NUTORMI-913130 format. One record per residue: residue in three letters; x, y, z of N, C-alpha, C, CB in turn. Coordinates in Angstrom, 1 decimal, decimal comma. Each point is the difference from the previous one (the first is absolute). Glycine has a CB too. Layout:
BEGIN
ALA	X	Y	Z	X	Y	Z	X	Y	Z	X	Y	Z
...
***
This chain:
BEGIN
UNK	3,8	-22,9	-31,4	-1,3	-0,1	-0,6	-0,5	0,5	-0,3	-0,2	-0,9	0,5
UNK	-1,0	0,8	-1,5	-1,3	0,2	-0,6	-1,1	0,7	0,9	0,6	-2,0	-1,2
UNK	-0,5	3,1	1,0	-1,4	0,3	0,6	-0,6	0,9	-0,8	0,6	-0,4	2,1
UNK	-2,4	-0,2	-1,4	-1,0	0,9	-0,9	0,1	1,2	0,3	-1,6	-1,5	-0,2
UNK	1,5	2,8	-1,1	-1,2	0,8	0,0	-0,3	0,3	0,8	-0,5	-0,6	-1,1
UNK	0,1	1,5	2,2	-0,9	0,5	1,0	-0,3	1,3	0,2	0,8	-1,7	0,8
UNK	-2,3	2,3	-1,1	-0,3	1,1	0,0	-0,9	0,1	1,9	0,1	0,2	-3,5
UNK	0,4	1,0	3,6	-0,5	0,2	1,7	-0,9	0,9	-0,5	2,0	-0,4	1,9
UNK	-3,4	0,0	-1,2	-1,0	1,1	0,3	-0,7	0,0	1,2	-0,3	0,1	-2,2
UNK	-0,5	0,8	2,9	-0,7	0,0	1,5	-1,2	-1,0	-0,7	0,7	3,0	1,5
UNK	-0,7	-3,8	-0,8	-1,7	-1,0	-0,4	-0,2	-0,8	-1,1	-1,0	1,6	0,7
UNK	2,8	-2,2	-1,1	-0,3	-0,8	-1,2	1,0	-1,3	0,7	-0,5	2,3	-2,4
UNK	1,0	-2,5	4,4	0,1	-1,3	0,2	1,4	0,0	-0,3	-2,3	-0,8	-0,5
UNK	3,3	1,5	-0,1	0,9	-0,4	0,1	1,3	0,9	1,1	-1,1	-1,1	-2,4
UNK	0,3	1,7	3,3	0,9	1,1	0,9	1,3	-0,8	1,5	-2,9	1,9	-0,5
UNK	2,4	-3,3	0,0	0,4	-1,0	1,3	0,9	-0,3	-0,8	-1,7	-0,8	1,5
UNK	2,0	0,4	-2,9	1,1	-0,7	-0,7	1,2	-0,1	0,7	-0,9	0,6	-1,8
UNK	1,3	1,0	1,9	1,5	0,1	0,5	0,2	-0,4	0,9	0,3	1,3	-0,8
UNK	-1,3	-0,7	2,4	-0,3	-0,5	1,2	0,5	-1,9	-0,2	-2,3	2,3	0,5
UNK	1,9	-3,1	-1,0	0,2	-1,1	-0,4	1,3	-0,4	-0,3	-2,1	0,2	-0,6
UNK	2,3	0,5	-0,6	1,7	-0,3	-0,6	0,5	0,7	1,3	0,1	0,3	-3,1
UNK	0,1	0,9	3,4	0,8	-0,5	1,1	-0,1	-0,7	1,1	0,5	1,5	-0,7
UNK	-1,6	-2,5	1,9	-0,1	-0,2	1,0	1,2	-1,6	-1,1	-3,0	1,8	2,0
UNK	2,8	-1,9	-2,9	-0,2	-1,3	-0,8	2,1	-0,2	-0,5	-3,5	0,6	-1,2
UNK	3,8	0,6	1,2	1,8	0,4	-0,8	0,7	1,0	1,2	-0,9	0,2	-3,1
UNK	0,5	-0,2	4,2	0,4	0,5	0,7	0,1	-1,0	1,8	-0,9	2,1	-2,2
UNK	1,8	-2,6	2,9	-0,2	-0,8	0,7	0,3	0,8	1,3	0,5	-2,0	-1,6
UNK	-0,7	1,2	2,6	-0,5	1,6	0,9	1,5	-0,1	0,9	-3,4	0,0	0,3
UNK	4,0	-0,8	-0,2	1,5	0,5	0,4	0,5	0,8	-0,7	0,4	-1,7	0,8
UNK	-0,7	1,9	-2,5	0,4	0,9	-0,4	-0,6	1,3	0,0	0,8	-1,7	-0,8
UNK	-2,0	1,5	1,6	-0,5	1,7	-0,1	0,4	0,2	1,5	-2,4	0,2	-1,9
UNK	2,4	-0,8	3,1	0,1	0,7	1,1	2,0	0,4	-0,2	-2,6	-1,5	1,6
UNK	2,7	0,7	-2,7	1,9	0,8	-0,3	0,0	1,1	-0,5	1,1	-1,9	-0,5
UNK	-1,7	2,2	-0,5	-0,3	0,8	-0,7	-0,9	1,6	0,7	0,2	-2,4	-1,6
UNK	-0,6	1,8	2,3	-1,4	0,9	0,8	1,4	0,9	1,1	-3,0	-2,5	0,2
UNK	3,8	1,5	0,0	1,2	0,5	0,6	1,0	0,9	0,0	-0,5	-1,4	0,1
UNK	0,7	0,9	-1,2	1,0	0,8	-0,8	-0,4	1,5	0,0	0,5	-2,0	-1,6
UNK	-1,8	1,6	1,1	-0,2	1,9	-0,9	-1,3	0,3	1,0	0,5	-0,2	-3,5
UNK	0,5	0,2	5,0	-1,6	0,5	0,5	-0,3	1,5	-0,1	-0,2	-1,8	1,7
UNK	0,6	2,3	-2,4	-0,5	1,4	-0,2	-0,9	0,1	-0,6	1,7	0,9	0,2
UNK	-1,9	-1,7	-1,3	-1,2	0,2	-1,4	-1,2	-0,8	0,9	1,7	-0,3	-2,8
UNK	-1,6	-0,3	4,0	-1,2	-0,3	1,0	-0,9	-1,2	-1,3	-0,2	3,1	1,9
UNK	1,4	-4,1	-2,3	-1,0	-1,0	-0,4	-0,9	-1,0	1,0	1,7	0,1	-1,8
UNK	-3,0	0,0	1,0	-1,3	-0,8	1,2	0,1	-1,4	-0,8	-2,3	2,2	0,8
UNK	2,5	-2,0	-2,0	-1,0	-1,5	0,0	1,2	-0,8	-1,8	-4,0	1,5	1,2
UNK	3,6	-2,4	-1,1	0,8	-0,5	-2,0	-0,1	0,3	-0,5	0,2	-1,3	-0,4
UNK	-2,0	2,0	0,0	0,0	0,8	-1,0	1,2	1,1	-0,1	-2,4	-0,6	0,2
UNK	1,9	1,6	1,2	0,8	1,1	0,1	1,5	-0,2	-0,7	-1,5	0,5	2,2
UNK	2,3	-2,0	-1,7	1,5	-0,2	-0,6	-0,3	-0,1	-1,6	1,1	-1,7	2,3
UNK	-1,9	1,1	-2,5	-0,3	-0,9	-1,0	1,2	1,4	-1,5	-3,6	-1,8	1,3
UNK	2,0	3,1	-0,6	-0,1	1,2	-0,8	1,5	0,8	0,6	-3,1	0,2	-0,4
UNK	3,7	-0,2	1,5	1,1	0,6	0,6	0,8	-0,1	-1,5	-0,2	-0,7	2,9
UNK	0,2	-1,0	-2,9	1,8	-0,4	-0,8	-0,4	0,0	-1,2	1,4	-1,8	1,5
UNK	-1,8	2,3	-1,9	-0,8	0,7	-1,5	0,9	1,8	0,3	-3,6	-1,7	0,0
UNK	2,5	2,0	1,0	0,8	1,2	-0,3	1,4	0,6	0,7	-2,2	0,3	-0,6
UNK	2,9	-1,5	1,0	1,1	0,0	0,2	1,2	-0,3	-1,1	-1,3	-0,5	2,0
UNK	0,7	0,0	-3,0	0,6	-0,6	-1,2	0,1	1,2	-1,1	-1,1	-2,6	0,6
UNK	0,8	3,6	-0,4	-0,7	0,9	-0,5	0,9	2,2	1,0	-2,8	-3,0	-0,4
UNK	2,4	2,7	1,2	0,3	1,0	1,1	1,5	-0,6	0,9	-3,2	0,8	0,2
UNK	3,4	-0,8	0,0	1,5	-0,8	0,8	0,4	1,4	1,3	1,5	-1,7	-2,9
UNK	-1,8	2,5	3,1	0,3	0,8	0,7	-1,8	0,0	1,2	2,4	1,4	-2,2
UNK	-1,5	-0,9	3,6	-1,1	0,2	0,9	-0,9	1,6	0,0	1,6	-2,0	1,5
UNK	-1,4	2,2	-2,0	-0,4	1,6	-0,6	-1,2	0,2	-0,7	2,1	0,3	-0,4
UNK	-2,0	-1,7	-0,2	-1,5	-0,2	-0,5	-0,9	-0,1	0,6	0,7	-0,8	-1,2
UNK	-0,6	-0,7	2,1	-0,8	-0,3	0,8	-0,7	1,4	0,7	1,4	-2,3	0,1
UNK	-1,0	3,0	0,2	-0,5	0,9	0,6	-0,9	0,7	-0,1	1,3	-0,1	0,3
UNK	-1,2	0,5	-1,5	-0,7	0,3	-0,8	-1,0	-0,6	-0,9	1,6	1,0	0,5
UNK	-2,1	-1,9	-0,4	-1,3	-1,2	0,0	-0,6	0,0	0,9	0,8	-1,3	-0,8
UNK	-2,7	1,8	1,0	-0,8	-0,2	0,5	-0,2	-1,4	0,5	-0,6	1,8	-1,2
UNK	-0,4	-2,1	2,0	-0,6	-1,1	-0,1	-1,2	-0,4	0,2	1,5	0,0	0,2
UNK	-2,2	-0,8	-1,0	-1,4	-0,5	-0,2	-0,9	0,6	1,3	0,8	-2,5	-1,4
UNK	-1,8	3,2	1,8	-0,4	-0,8	0,7	-1,4	0,0	0,1	2,1	0,0	0,9
UNK	-2,5	-0,5	-2,1	-1,4	-0,3	-0,6	-0,1	-1,2	0,3	-0,3	1,4	-1,7
UNK	-0,4	-2,6	1,7	-0,1	-1,3	-0,5	-0,9	-0,4	-1,0	0,6	-0,4	1,8
UNK	-0,9	-1,1	-1,7	-0,6	-0,9	-1,0	-1,0	0,5	-0,1	0,8	-1,9	0,3
UNK	-1,6	1,1	-1,4	-1,3	0,2	-0,5	-1,0	-1,2	0,4	1,1	1,3	-2,0
UNK	-0,3	-2,5	2,2	-0,3	-1,0	0,7	-0,3	0,1	1,9	1,4	-1,1	-2,4
UNK	-0,4	2,5	2,4	0,0	-0,1	1,4	-1,3	0,7	0,1	2,6	0,0	0,9
UNK	-3,1	0,8	-1,8	-1,3	0,8	0,6	0,4	1,6	-0,3	-0,5	-2,0	2,2
UNK	2,0	1,8	-2,9	1,1	1,8	-0,2	-1,5	1,0	-1,2	4,0	-1,3	-0,5
UNK	-4,4	2,1	0,2	-0,1	0,7	-0,8	1,3	0,3	-0,9	-1,9	0,6	1,4
UNK	2,0	-0,5	-3,0	0,6	0,3	-0,9	0,1	0,7	-0,8	0,0	-1,2	0,4
***
């Protein structure tokens, strides 16, 4: 499926695109199943699962998961300073 090239930047209105894409592409049942399957990754949202799937396509071992930090910031739309 063709998708347009999208550039991401704070304040350009694109920060929710991946969130919406993940919500559309991952069913609730898939989310619950994979969240349980990968408990060590502590997947909290469909967006996180979307990124996790991409990550796993490049790094398919649990060692790399432990080396990655978790974003603790927010979105500009939620009042976070970027």
